[in-house]
C-alpha atoms as an extended CHARMM CRD file, in Angstrom:
* protein
*
        95  EXT
         1         1  UNK       CA             78.0400000000        0.6180000000       63.6470000000  PROA      1               0.0000000000
         2         2  UNK       CA             78.9190000000        1.8770000000       59.9580000000  PROA      2               0.0000000000
         3         3  UNK       CA             76.1100000000        0.2220000000       57.4120000000  PROA      3               0.0000000000
         4         4  UNK       CA             77.9080000000       -1.6130000000       54.3800000000  PROA      4               0.0000000000
         5         5  UNK       CA             76.5780000000        0.6830000000       51.2580000000  PROA      5               0.0000000000
         6         6  UNK       CA             76.1530000000       -2.7650000000       49.0650000000  PROA      6               0.0000000000
         7         7  UNK       CA             73.9040000000       -4.1670000000       51.5920000000  PROA      7               0.0000000000
         8         8  UNK       CA             72.1430000000       -0.9680000000       52.1190000000  PROA      8               0.0000000000
         9         9  UNK       CA             71.5990000000       -1.1260000000       48.3740000000  PROA      9               0.0000000000
        10        10  UNK       CA             70.6030000000       -4.3890000000       48.3650000000  PROA      10              0.0000000000
        11        11  UNK       CA             67.6630000000       -4.1480000000       51.1460000000  PROA      11              0.0000000000
        12        12  UNK       CA             66.5320000000       -1.0770000000       49.1770000000  PROA      12              0.0000000000
        13        13  UNK       CA             66.0720000000       -3.2810000000       46.1770000000  PROA      13              0.0000000000
        14        14  UNK       CA             64.3450000000       -5.9170000000       48.1280000000  PROA      14              0.0000000000
        15        15  UNK       CA             62.2040000000       -3.0040000000       49.5790000000  PROA      15              0.0000000000
        16        16  UNK       CA             61.2180000000       -1.8620000000       46.4600000000  PROA      16              0.0000000000
        17        17  UNK       CA             60.4290000000       -5.0070000000       44.8150000000  PROA      17              0.0000000000
        18        18  UNK       CA             58.0770000000       -5.9100000000       47.6070000000  PROA      18              0.0000000000
        19        19  UNK       CA             56.7060000000       -2.7510000000       47.4680000000  PROA      19              0.0000000000
        20        20  UNK       CA             55.6870000000       -2.9310000000       43.6530000000  PROA      20              0.0000000000
        21        21  UNK       CA             53.8580000000       -6.1450000000       44.0950000000  PROA      21              0.0000000000
        22        22  UNK       CA             51.7770000000       -5.0890000000       46.8330000000  PROA      22              0.0000000000
        23        23  UNK       CA             51.2110000000       -1.5460000000       45.0760000000  PROA      23              0.0000000000
        24        24  UNK       CA             50.0230000000       -3.8770000000       42.1230000000  PROA      24              0.0000000000
        25        25  UNK       CA             47.5240000000       -5.7470000000       44.0010000000  PROA      25              0.0000000000
        26        26  UNK       CA             46.0970000000       -2.5760000000       45.3030000000  PROA      26              0.0000000000
        27        27  UNK       CA             45.9270000000       -1.2340000000       41.8460000000  PROA      27              0.0000000000
        28        28  UNK       CA             44.3170000000       -4.1390000000       40.6140000000  PROA      28              0.0000000000
        29        29  UNK       CA             41.8980000000       -4.3560000000       43.3700000000  PROA      29              0.0000000000
        30        30  UNK       CA             38.7700000000       -3.0050000000       42.2470000000  PROA      30              0.0000000000
        31        31  UNK       CA             39.1020000000       -5.5150000000       39.2120000000  PROA      31              0.0000000000
        32        32  UNK       CA             40.2190000000       -8.6320000000       41.3910000000  PROA      32              0.0000000000
        33        33  UNK       CA             40.1990000000       -8.5760000000       44.9210000000  PROA      33              0.0000000000
        34        34  UNK       CA             42.3300000000      -11.3010000000       46.7840000000  PROA      34              0.0000000000
        35        35  UNK       CA             40.4720000000      -13.3100000000       49.0300000000  PROA      35              0.0000000000
        36        36  UNK       CA             43.5020000000      -13.5240000000       51.4650000000  PROA      36              0.0000000000
        37        37  UNK       CA             43.9000000000      -10.1130000000       52.1940000000  PROA      37              0.0000000000
        38        38  UNK       CA             41.9110000000       -6.6150000000       52.6070000000  PROA      38              0.0000000000
        39        39  UNK       CA             42.2560000000       -3.3730000000       50.5170000000  PROA      39              0.0000000000
        40        40  UNK       CA             43.3460000000       -1.6960000000       54.1440000000  PROA      40              0.0000000000
        41        41  UNK       CA             45.8810000000       -4.6130000000       55.4280000000  PROA      41              0.0000000000
        42        42  UNK       CA             47.3910000000       -3.6820000000       51.6300000000  PROA      42              0.0000000000
        43        43  UNK       CA             47.4800000000       -0.2270000000       52.2280000000  PROA      43              0.0000000000
        44        44  UNK       CA             49.2610000000       -0.8460000000       55.6940000000  PROA      44              0.0000000000
        45        45  UNK       CA             51.5720000000       -2.9780000000       54.4860000000  PROA      45              0.0000000000
        46        46  UNK       CA             52.4200000000       -0.0180000000       51.5890000000  PROA      46              0.0000000000
        47        47  UNK       CA             52.9100000000        2.4360000000       54.4240000000  PROA      47              0.0000000000
        48        48  UNK       CA             55.0900000000        0.5600000000       56.5230000000  PROA      48              0.0000000000
        49        49  UNK       CA             57.6300000000       -0.5570000000       53.3050000000  PROA      49              0.0000000000
        50        50  UNK       CA             57.7490000000        2.5750000000       52.2390000000  PROA      50              0.0000000000
        51        51  UNK       CA             58.7920000000        4.2690000000       55.7850000000  PROA      51              0.0000000000
        52        52  UNK       CA             61.2700000000        1.3280000000       56.0430000000  PROA      52              0.0000000000
        53        53  UNK       CA             62.6180000000        2.6370000000       52.7250000000  PROA      53              0.0000000000
        54        54  UNK       CA             62.5020000000        6.1990000000       53.8650000000  PROA      54              0.0000000000
        55        55  UNK       CA             64.4080000000        5.4210000000       57.2930000000  PROA      55              0.0000000000
        56        56  UNK       CA             67.3610000000        3.8590000000       54.9380000000  PROA      56              0.0000000000
        57        57  UNK       CA             67.9360000000        7.3320000000       52.9470000000  PROA      57              0.0000000000
        58        58  UNK       CA             68.4620000000        8.6440000000       56.6670000000  PROA      58              0.0000000000
        59        59  UNK       CA             70.4500000000        6.2920000000       57.5850000000  PROA      59              0.0000000000
        60        60  UNK       CA             68.0410000000        5.1600000000       60.3910000000  PROA      60              0.0000000000
        61        61  UNK       CA             65.9880000000        2.1550000000       61.5640000000  PROA      61              0.0000000000
        62        62  UNK       CA             62.1490000000        2.0290000000       62.2650000000  PROA      62              0.0000000000
        63        63  UNK       CA             60.4360000000       -0.5370000000       64.4620000000  PROA      63              0.0000000000
        64        64  UNK       CA             58.7340000000       -3.2210000000       62.2460000000  PROA      64              0.0000000000
        65        65  UNK       CA             55.6640000000       -4.1860000000       63.2670000000  PROA      65              0.0000000000
        66        66  UNK       CA             56.0970000000       -7.7160000000       61.9720000000  PROA      66              0.0000000000
        67        67  UNK       CA             54.2640000000       -7.6650000000       58.6390000000  PROA      67              0.0000000000
        68        68  UNK       CA             55.4940000000      -11.3960000000       58.7790000000  PROA      68              0.0000000000
        69        69  UNK       CA             52.4340000000      -11.8630000000       61.1200000000  PROA      69              0.0000000000
        70        70  UNK       CA             49.9460000000       -9.9780000000       59.0360000000  PROA      70              0.0000000000
        71        71  UNK       CA             51.2260000000      -12.4380000000       55.7970000000  PROA      71              0.0000000000
        72        72  UNK       CA             50.1830000000      -15.5320000000       57.6720000000  PROA      72              0.0000000000
        73        73  UNK       CA             46.6220000000      -15.3770000000       55.9990000000  PROA      73              0.0000000000
        74        74  UNK       CA             48.4650000000      -15.0000000000       52.5460000000  PROA      74              0.0000000000
        75        75  UNK       CA             49.2040000000      -18.2060000000       50.7140000000  PROA      75              0.0000000000
        76        76  UNK       CA             52.6350000000      -19.9200000000       51.4640000000  PROA      76              0.0000000000
        77        77  UNK       CA             53.7830000000      -20.1520000000       47.9960000000  PROA      77              0.0000000000
        78        78  UNK       CA             52.7570000000      -16.1730000000       46.9350000000  PROA      78              0.0000000000
        79        79  UNK       CA             55.3920000000      -14.6820000000       45.3030000000  PROA      79              0.0000000000
        80        80  UNK       CA             54.6440000000      -11.4250000000       46.9530000000  PROA      80              0.0000000000
        81        81  UNK       CA             54.5450000000      -12.6650000000       50.1870000000  PROA      81              0.0000000000
        82        82  UNK       CA             58.1900000000      -13.9550000000       49.9400000000  PROA      82              0.0000000000
        83        83  UNK       CA             59.5410000000      -10.9920000000       48.6890000000  PROA      83              0.0000000000
        84        84  UNK       CA             57.7120000000       -8.8430000000       51.6820000000  PROA      84              0.0000000000
        85        85  UNK       CA             59.0670000000      -11.5050000000       54.2330000000  PROA      85              0.0000000000
        86        86  UNK       CA             62.8310000000      -11.4180000000       52.5960000000  PROA      86              0.0000000000
        87        87  UNK       CA             62.7910000000       -7.5490000000       52.5790000000  PROA      87              0.0000000000
        88        88  UNK       CA             61.4780000000       -7.4350000000       55.9470000000  PROA      88              0.0000000000
        89        89  UNK       CA             64.0290000000      -10.1460000000       57.4060000000  PROA      89              0.0000000000
        90        90  UNK       CA             66.7970000000       -8.3860000000       55.3500000000  PROA      90              0.0000000000
        91        91  UNK       CA             65.8440000000       -4.7970000000       57.0490000000  PROA      91              0.0000000000
        92        92  UNK       CA             66.0070000000       -6.1150000000       60.3330000000  PROA      92              0.0000000000
        93        93  UNK       CA             69.6810000000       -7.6850000000       59.7740000000  PROA      93              0.0000000000
        94        94  UNK       CA             70.4630000000       -3.8540000000       59.1810000000  PROA      94              0.0000000000
        95        95  UNK       CA             70.1150000000       -2.9320000000       62.9310000000  PROA      95              0.0000000000
């Protein structure tokens, strides 16, 4: 099945926004660690989001480890949490 380029671009944007948010937490970690996650967890999320982005460039899909499960410990109204969940769901719908 051929993917709609506009849909792929929308997912790419969502992944980029989620990635930027998580990378922001990592950048600020030394000065402002978050009590709902760990630095290692953030690095794992960054790695998975990047893998998902790269797969779009290759026209493939990669298995998703269920980032939403990891995020259950994050505050429900956390904006970055929402971006990650939305990007993951959009990516899954591309299959």
